[in-house]
VOGU-3710 file (C-alpha; in Angstrom, 3 decimals, decimal comma):
1> mnteaaedfv> 84,990/119,819/69,528  85,849/117,349/66,815  85,086/114,035/68,563  86,558/111,991/65,728  89,920/113,656/66,122  89,797/113,204/69,897  89,090/109,505/69,495  92,053/109,112/67,063  94,537/110,873/69,389  97,440/108,715/70,400
11> peivetnkvr> 99,872/110,209/72,962  103,622/110,085/72,444  104,923/107,194/74,521  108,254/107,265/76,417  109,524/104,079/78,019  111,536/104,352/81,225  113,122/102,196/83,921  112,422/104,804/86,621  109,253/105,303/88,695  109,847/109,053/89,031
21> vccdggegpl> 110,127/110,892/85,696  110,489/114,477/84,510  108,589/115,970/81,544  109,211/119,364/79,955  107,452/118,808/76,625  110,754/118,078/74,894  110,339/121,168/72,700  113,091/123,358/74,209  111,679/126,915/74,618  108,414/125,822/73,015
31> ghprvwltip> 107,797/123,078/75,565  106,080/123,466/78,927  107,163/123,946/82,578  109,143/120,973/83,917  106,943/118,689/86,019  107,952/115,648/88,052  105,558/112,672/87,802  105,435/109,325/89,664  104,355/106,224/87,816  101,856/104,249/89,935
41> aergyvdcpy> 102,982/100,562/90,174  99,439/99,321/89,797  98,948/101,187/86,505  102,475/101,101/85,058  102,196/104,546/83,322  101,517/108,173/83,936  100,362/110,876/81,546  101,778/114,379/81,588  99,061/116,931/82,440  100,563/119,470/80,016
51> cdrrhvlksa> 101,370/117,577/76,836  99,680/114,189/77,356  102,999/112,372/76,807  102,639/108,942/78,312  105,555/107,719/80,457  105,489/103,875/80,609  107,426/101,788/83,080  109,365/99,086/81,227  108,510/95,587/82,536  111,342/93,830/84,321
61> g> 111,743/90,771/82,333
//
């Protein structure tokens, strides 16, 4: 494994106002199965287990 590439990896970030989000990879037929994820309040984000897309809860402010 190329550790340098792994250290430089930055996930795609999607901001949302909802605590429960859906992710399908956003690639149409080339995406992944749709999964529903819940953003923990104490963390403020959740990562998709398929594509590593990070869903971030927008701060209320």
